[in-house]
N, C-alpha and C positions, 0 to 999 in steps of 0.2 A: 291472581289467585296465589296464596301463600302455601307452598308445599311443606308438609310436615317434616320432610327430610332435609331441610335447609341446613341444619346443624351437621348432618352427615356430609353434605357437600362441602361445608367449610373445613371439616376434618380431612376430607379427601384432597382439597386444595393444599392444605398444610402438609399432608403426606407427600404430595407431588413435589412441593417445594423442597422438603427435606431430602427426597430422593435425588433431585437435581443437584442440590448443594452438597450434601454429605455423602451421598452414594456415588454420583457421577462427577462431582466437583464442577458443575456447570452453573453459571449465573443465568437465571431465568430471564432477566430483563435484556441482557446483552444477547443471549441466545435468540430471543424473540425478534429483536431488531435485526440481527444478522439473517435470520430465516426470512423475514419480510423483505429485506433487500435482495437476497438471493432469488426469492420467488419473482420479484419485480424484474430481475435480470433475465430470468427465463422467458418472461412475457416479451420483453424488449428484443431479446435475441431471436425469438421466433419470427418476429416481424422483420428484423434485419436480415435473416436468412430467407426471406420471401415465403415463409410458411413451410419450409422443408423440415421434416421431422428428424432425419438422421443426425445432423449436427447437434440438435437439441438433446438427443439421446446421449451423444458423446459428452456433452456439457454436463448432463445430469450424473453421468458416471464419474466425471472428474470432481463434481461437487460432492458426490458421496465419498470419494477418496479424501477430499479436503475435510469433510465433516468427521471422518474417522480420525484424521490427523489432529483435528481440534480436540476431540474427546481424549485421545491419548495424551496430548500435551497438557490437558487440564488435570490429568492424574499426577503429573510430575511436580512435586513441591518446589517452591521457589529456592529453598536452600540447596536443592540438588542442582538447579541451574547455576547457582552461584559457585558451586564446587567445580563444575565442568566448564565454566566460562572461558578460561584461557585455552583449554584444550579444544573447545568448539571453535573458537576464533582461529587458533593455529591450523586446524584442519581446513577451515574455510579459506585461509590464505594460501595454503599448499594447493588446494583445488583450483584456485584462481591462477596460480602460477602454471599448473598443469594445463589449464585452458589455453594459455598463451603459447605453450610448447607443443602439445599433442591434441588440442581441441579441434572440434569439427568446424570447418569454414563454410560460410554461406552468406551470400549477399554482401560481400566485402567485409564481413565481421567474423570473429572467432569467439563464440560465446558458450558452446556446448561441449560436454564430454560424452562420448559414446560408450554406454555401459552394456552394449550388446542387446539387452532386452528393450531398453528405452534410453532416451537422451536425458541428460541432467545438466541444469544450468547452475553452476556454483554461486553465481551472484544472488540467486534466490535464497540460498542458505545464509549468505552474508547479511541479508535484510534483517535476520533475527540474531545472528551471531554478533554483529557489531554493537547493537544496543545492549545486549547482555554483557559484552566485554566492557563497554564504557561504563555501564552501571556498576560493574564489579570494581573497576579501577577507582571510581569516585567514592564508592561506599566504603572502601578500605581505610579512608582517612576522614578526618572531621570536615564538615562543611561549614561555610562555603569553600569552594575549591581554591587551593592556593595557585599562584602563578606557575610554579614549577609543575604541579600535577596537571594543570590545564594544558601546558605546553606538551607534556608527555601524551596526554589524551589526544591532542590535535594530531600528533605524529601517528598515533594508532589509527585514527580516523583516516588520515591521508593515505595510508598504505593500501587498504582495499579499494579506496576511491580511485587511486592512481592505476591500480591493476585493472579495474573494471573499465575505466576510461580508455585504457589501452586496447580494449578488445575490438573496436570501440563500442561503448554502450553508454553514451552521455546521460540518457534519461535515468538509468538505474544508478549510475555513479552519483548523480545529483540527489536522488532519493536516499541512497545510503549515507551520503555525506550529511544530509538534513537529519537523518535518524540519529547519527552520532552527535551532531551539533545540538539537537533537541535535548538529549540526555545531559550533555554538558551544560546547557543553559539551565536546566532544572537543578543542576548541582550547585547553583548559586554563584556563578562567576560575576564579578563586578562589572559595572558599566564601562569603566576604563578599558578593561580587558576585552569587552565586547567590541568597543570602538576600534581597538588595536587589531582585533581579528578581522573586522570588516575592512579596515584599511589594508591589511595584508592581502585579503582576497581581491580587493580592487586593484592593488598593485600587480597582482598575478594575472589579471585579465588580459593585458596585452601579450604576455608570454603564452598564455593559453590559446589566444586567437592565432598567434603566429606559428606555434610549434605543437600545441596539444590538440588541435581540432582538425578533422578531415575536411576536405573541400565541400562535401555535401552538408556537413554540420555548419560551416560558415554560411553556406547558401540558405540554410534554414533560418539563421539569425537575420540575414538580410531580407529574406522573404517576410519574416515577422514584422520588420520595420516598414516594408512596402510590398504587400502581396501582389499588387498590380504590375510589378516590374517583370514578372514572368507568369501571366495568368493561365497559360496552357501547360506550364511546366512545374516549377517548384512551388508556385503560388496556387496551383489548381486545388489542392486538397483543402486549404483553409478558406478559399473563396467559396467553394461548394458547401463547405460546412457552415459558413456564416449565412449563406442563402437558405439552407435547410432550417437553421435555428430561427432566422427571421420570419420565414414563411409559416412557422408553426403558430404565430400569433399568441393570443391569450389562452385559448382552449385547445389548440392543436387541430390537426386534420383528422384525427381518429386513428385508433389502432389498426394497423395493416393498410393504412391509406396514405402513407408518406410517399410522395412522388419522387423526391430527390433520392431516397433510399432505394425504392423498388425499380426505378429507372436507371439505377447504378451510376448516378452522378457522384455519390459520396464514396470515395475509395476507403478501403479498410473499415467498412461500416459496421462490421461485427466485432472489431477489435478496438483499435485506438480511437476511432471516431464514432463509436456507438452512441455517445452522448448526443450527437447531432440527430440521429434517428429518433431518439427519445424526445428531444425538443420539438422536432417537426410534428410528431404524431400526438404528443400530449401537451404541447404548448407551454406557456409560462407557468400555468398551474401545476403541470406535471414536473417541470424543472424545480419549482419551489418545493414541492413535496419530496423530491429526491434529495435536494440539498438539506432539507430539514432532517431527513432520515440519516444522512451522513453526519450531520451535526449532533444528533442525538447519540449516535454510536460513539463519536469522539468524546462527548461530554460524559457518557457512561464510563468510558475508559479513564478519563481524568478523575472521575469520582472514585473509581477503584484505586487509582494512584493515591488520592487523598486519604482513603481509608486504610491503606497498607500500613503494616506495623513496623517496618524496618526500611532503612534508606535504600537498600538494593532493590527491594520490591517496588518502592515508591518511584524510584528513578526509572526502572525498567517499564513499569506500567505507563508512566507519563510519556516516556520516549516512544513506546509502541503506539500510543494514542495520537501523539503529534505526527508520527510517521504516516499513519493512516490519513490524517487530515491533509498533510502535504501531498500524499498520493492523489487524493480527490481534487485538491486545489490545482495541481499541475495539469491533470488531464482536462478538467473543465476549462482552465485558463487557455491551454493550447488549442482546444477545439473551438473555443470562442474567439480566438485571435488575440487574447490578452497576453499570451506567453508564446515563445518559440516552440515549434513542434519538436518534442524530444523522445517520442515513442514510448509513452507509458499508458497502459490500459486503464480503463475506468474500474475501480475496485468492485469486485463481485458482480459486475454487469458484463464486462467484455468477455468474449469467448477466449478460452485458454486454460491451460492446466497448472503450470508451475506457479504463476503469480497468485492464482486463486488458492491453491493449497497453502502457500506461504502465509497469505493473509489469514486463513482460517486457523492455521497453527498458532499464529500470533494472537488471535482471539482466545484460543485455548490457554495460552500462557496468561493472558489477562484474567481469565476465569479462575485459573489455578491460584493466582495471587490473591484473588478475592475470597475464594472458598477455603484457602489454607491459612487465612490471616489469624485465626484464633488458635492455631496449633503451634505458633512460635512467635517470638518477639525479638526486637532488635537488641 
C-alpha cells in the first residue's frame, strides 16, 4: 500500500540527515556502523559474563561516556586540532614521563596516574595525540615527505613509543607506533625510505629482545612460536582460545551456549580474548560478519580521508582509520594464534573504559573532518 505521506517521510529523513551533519556534526553512516558494532559488543559481553547484568550496566555507562566524548569531539573543527597539535602532544609526553615517576604500579607495570576520583592512562591520550602531531608535522611542508622531515617524524614517533614500552606496555606501544607510521606512510614517503626504515627496525630487533623486553614478553613470543612448549602455563591462553574458535564451526554453538567460555576455560574472556567467545558461539558466519563490520568502518574512515579538503585533515583521518584497522588486526591475530599475545582489547567489543572512550573520541574526530569539510579549504 502506498501511503500519501511518503513525501513527508522523505523530508523528515532529509531533516534528520541535516540535523546530524550540520547540527551535531555527526556522520550518519559512520555513526550507524559504530552503533551496530557497540550493540553487538553488548550482546557478546553478556554471554562472556555468564548472563550477569551488573558488568553490562557498567559497560553501558562507559559506552555512554564514550558517546558523549564522540559528540564533543565532532564539534571541534579540524583547524582547531591543527592549532593545538604540538601542545596536545607535549602534554601527552609529560604525562607519560609522570607515569614512569609517580604512576600507580600493578601487575609488574606502571601505566596509570591516580587522579583521586579515577585513574587515568596517559597512553590512551597518546593514541590520538600522536596521529594529530604527525599529521601536523607533515602537512606543514609540501608532500611527498622529504628525507629530513621523515627522519624528524620518526624521532617524534619514537619518543612516546619508547616511554610507553618502558611502562612496560608493548601492545599499546606497537599500536601507537603503527598509528604514527600510518600517517607517515600516507604522507607519501618513497619506497627506498620505507625499505630503509624496515631495515632499521629489523636491525633493532636483537637489541629490543636483549634489553627492551621483559622476561614475560620474551616468553609470549616463544609461546607464539610454539604454544605447546608450556601448555599449562604461558601457552594455556592461546591453546584454549584456539579450541574455542575451532569448536564454533560454521554456525557456532549458539548465544549463551559456549562451553569453553562458560566453563571458564578461556581466561580474560571478557577483555583481550572476547573474540574467542564470539567465534565459539556464532561460528565462522558470525566471525565473517564481525570482520566485515570492522572493514566497513575502516573503509568509511578512508573515504572521509579521501574527501577531506586539506592535507592535515586527510592525513589525520587516514591515520585514525588505519590505526583502527591495526587495532582489530592485532587482537584477532593474537587470539587466533597468528600473532604474539600483546594485550590489546577487541575494539568496541571488549569490556573496559579507557580504550573504548578513546576509540569513540577518534570516531568523533573523523566525523568532524567530514562534516566541517565545506567550511574551510587547504
